[in-house]
N, C-alpha and C positions, 0 to 999 in steps of 0.2 A: 453520546452527548453527556457532558458533565453538568452537574448542578452546583449551585453556590452553597458553600458551607458557611458557618458562623465565624466571623473574625472580630477579635478585639485585642488590641495591644496598646496599653497606655504606658508612657514613660514619664516619671516625675521625680524630682529631687527630694531627698530627705536630709534636712539640716537642723541646725539649732535655731529654732524660731518659735512662733506662737503655737505651732502644732506639737503633737506628742513627739518625743525624741525617738531615736532609733531603737533604744532598749525597749520602750513601751510598744513600738510597732512590731518588733521581733517577737515579744511575748504574746501580743494579741494574735499575730498571724499563726504562731505555732500552738496557741492554746495552752500557754504555760505561765508561770510566775518567775520573773528574773530579778536579780538584784542589780540595781543601778549604782555603780561605784561613784559616779560623778555627783549624783543627787544624794547618795548615802541612804537609800531606802529601797524597799521592794516595790516592784510594780504591782498593779492590780492582778489578782489571781484570775487568769482567764481559763482555768481548767474546765469550766462549764462549757466553753466553746469547743472543747476537744472532740465532741461528737461531730462537729462540722469539719474537722481536720482529718481527712482520710489518709494522708501521708505527708511526711516532712523529712527533709534530708539536706545535707550541706555538701557542696562541691567546692574543692579548694585546689590550688595548683600543687604540683608535686614538691616534695621535700619541704613541707611547712611544719611548724611545731604541732604537737599533738593537741594542744589546747584549741587549735583552730576548728576542731570538730565539736567543741562545746559552744553552744549558742550564746550563753551568757558571757563567757570569757572572750569569745570572738568579737562581740559588739562593744563590750567594755574596752577592749584593746583598740578598736576602731575609734571610739570616742577619745581615748587618751592620745591617739596619734595626731589628732587635729587640734592645732594650737589656736586657731582663729575663733573668735566668739561667735561669728555668724557663718562658720565654715560648713561645708557639705560633708556628711558622713557616709551617705549611701545614695544609690539610685534604685528606685523601686519600679518593677515591671508588674503590671497586672495583665494576665494573659487568659483569654477564654480558651478552654480546652475542648476538643471535639468530643461531644457526648456519644458519638458512634463508636469510639474506641474503648477498650477495657483498661483497667488500671495499669496493667503491665505495659501496654502500648503507650499510655500517657506518660509513664515514667521514662520509657525509652525516648519519647518525643522530647520531653523536657531536658533529659540528660544530654542528648545529642546537640540540642540547641544551645544549652548553657556551657557545655564543655568547650565549644569554640570560643565563646566570649572569655571564659576563664583562662584558656590557653593563650589567647591573643593578648589580653590585657593584664594577666597575672593578678586577678582579683578573686575574692571568694563569693559564692552564691548561696544564699540561705533560701530554701524552697519550701513552700507549704501549699498542698493541694486541698482546696476547699470544695464542699458541696453544700448548698443551702437547702438540703432535703428536696432537691429537684434535680433529676438526672440530666436535665438539659441546661442546668446552670452551674456546671462544674467549671472551676477556674483555678488559677494558681497565682500566688503572690511570691515574687522573687525580690529579695534584697541583695543588691550587689555592692560590695565595698567600694568606696571612692578612691582608696589608696591601694597600691600594690601590696600583695602579701607574699613574703619570701621566707627563707629559712630563719632570718633574724627577726621576723615579725613584719609589721607594717612599715612601708617606706614612703616613696614619693607618690604623688597623685598619678593615677593611671592615665595613659594616653596623652601625655604632654607633647605638644608639637606646635609648629608655626603654621598659621593659616593667613590667607589674604582676606582683607576686609576693607571696604570702601569707607573712609572717614573724611567728611567734608569734601566729597567729590574726588578724593585721591585714594588710590589703592595702596594700602599699607600692610605690612606683615606684622601680625601680632601673635602673642603666645596664648594658647588655650590649653586646658587640661581637663580630663574627665572623659568617661566613655559616652556621655550624652551632653557634651558641651556646646554643640552646634546643631542647627536643624538638620544638617546632613548626617550627623551621628544618629539622631533619632530616626530619620528616614531609613538608614541602613539597618538599625535594629528591627524596625517594623517589617521591612522587606525580608530580613533573615528569618523572622518568625513565620511569615507567610510561606516562605520556601520550605521551612521545616514541617509545617502543618501539611502542605501539599505532598511532601515526601512520605509522611505518615499515612495519609489517605491512600497514596499509591501502593505502599507496602501492604496495606489492609485490603487492597483490591476494591476500593470504593471510588465511584465516579463522582467525587466531590472535589471542589477546588475553592480556594480563598484568594483574595487580592487585597493588598495593603493600601492600594490607592483609593482616593475618594471617588464618589459617583461622578463628580464633575470632571475629574481627570480621566476617567474611563469612558466618558461620553454617555453616561446613564442619566436619563432625565428624571428618575424617581427622586423623591425627597427622602433623605436618610432618616431613620428612626433615632431616638435618643436613648442613651444608656439608662437602664432602670436604676441600678444601684441596689445595695443590700436592703435598705428600708422599703423602697417601693416594691422590690421583688417579694419581700415577706408579706406585704399588704396584699399583693396580687395572689399569692398562694392561699392566704386566708380567705379572701373574698375578691374574686376576679372583678375588675372594674372599679376598685375602691381607691386606687391611687391616681393622682393627676398625671404622673408620667405614663402610667399604663393607658389612661384615656387619651393622652396625646399620641402615643404610638398607634392606638387603634384608629384615631382620626387620620394619621399619616398613611396608614395602610389602606384605608378607604379612599383617600385622595389619590394615592398611587394607582389603585385598581381602576378608578375612573379615568385617570390619565392614560393608563395602558390601553383601556378600551377605546378611548378616543383616538389614540395612535393607530390601533388596529383598523378602526373605521376609516381613518384618513388613508392608510395604506391600501385598503380595499378600494376606496374611491380612486386613488391614483392608478391602481391596476385596471379597473374598469375603464377609466379614461384612456389609458394607453391601448387597451384592447379595442375600444371604439375607434380610435385614431387609425389603428392598423386595418380595421374593416373598411373605413372610409377610403384609405389609400388603395385597397384592393378594388373597390367599386370604381374609383376614379381611373385606375389603370385599365380596367376592362372597358370602360366607356371610351377611353382615349384610343385603345387599340382596335375597337370594333369597326370604325369607318375604313381604316387601312385594310382590314381583312376583306371587307365588302368590295373595295375598289380592286383588290387583287384577284377576286374570283373570276371575272371574264378572261383575264390573261391566263389564269390557270386552266380554265376550260379550253382555251384555244390551244394551249400547249398539249393538252391531252387529246385533242382531236374532236372534242364534243362540238355539236352544232350550237352556234350562238343563237339565242332567241332575241328578236327585236322587241323591245318593251312596247307595251300597249300604247303608250303616249311618250314620245321623246321630243326633246327640244331641237328645233332646226337651227342652223347657223344664224338665221335672221330673227331668231327669238320666237317664231310662231310654233304652232303645234301641228303635227300631222298625225293622222290616224294610221295605225299600223296593226296588222294582225300578227299573231304569234306564229310567224313563218320563218323558216331559215333565211338568212341573208343570202342574196344571190338567186333566190327562186323567182322565176318569171312565169307569168300566166300564159297559157297557149293562145296563139292568135285565133280570132274567130274565123271560121271557114264560111265561104259564101254558100248560100243555099243552092242546091242543085237546080239546073235550068230544066224547064219543062220541055 
């Protein structure tokens, strides 16, 4: 029997907006300080976070320039390739890693999962494995370039194609681009990650499996917990029960435990009801078959040659009662003899 492992895979865009740009995100994820060519300044030095970064590496398509392996040059080139003011630069994946696996197994898991994306869409993947000083909270941040990377550098947006979309009640073919441009794209990434984790569990000989689908789609009645996040996780490590998110998850766990107990009681009640119904059916069947068996007994005795016994009181054809002794049918009393003459 397999148990459920921990699954988390979020997919979100990284563009030019109010949030930090891709250079700052790459520096923060890797625990480094990078120079932002577009802003003309250095990012914050995130070297103090390097103790939380247990490994980092870059995966690129074959035959790309050597600068693609340099984190700063890679993301500055990605920024330069995007002409739009509000354009997307990258797609970020946040992946929960199985804490049951060691670092070598986790690297193999990430490499095999991302290598398929890189080969299919010709994008670069910047990977950082983090641990928040908690062996059970190990995770990875992956930045995937929005544009294809080839021998000449960055080119067109990856995964450009035509899709059908209903607009004003009519199905129309529209052009979309990006590895996570549609809900179907995101669903495919989440399923691919679940498949990769399950394959890693199988290679390690662990009876654990994950599923990317929601509880509702899987027919599970439990209420899902909420993601703690970095701040709440740190608060819970320092003092369990100090964060609102942690308290919410504990309340959800208690609620789910009560509902599971209630479902168990209901299942037991259904089982007992079905068992009682089967017993009632058996009793009714025996009561129904008992008269037929009693009526067949005289015929059976006659067939076997046994003497039939007249009941002590039997009904006459006229409805009256006659007294009869328990003597065989056909028995006749001897005639009385006259007394001898003198």
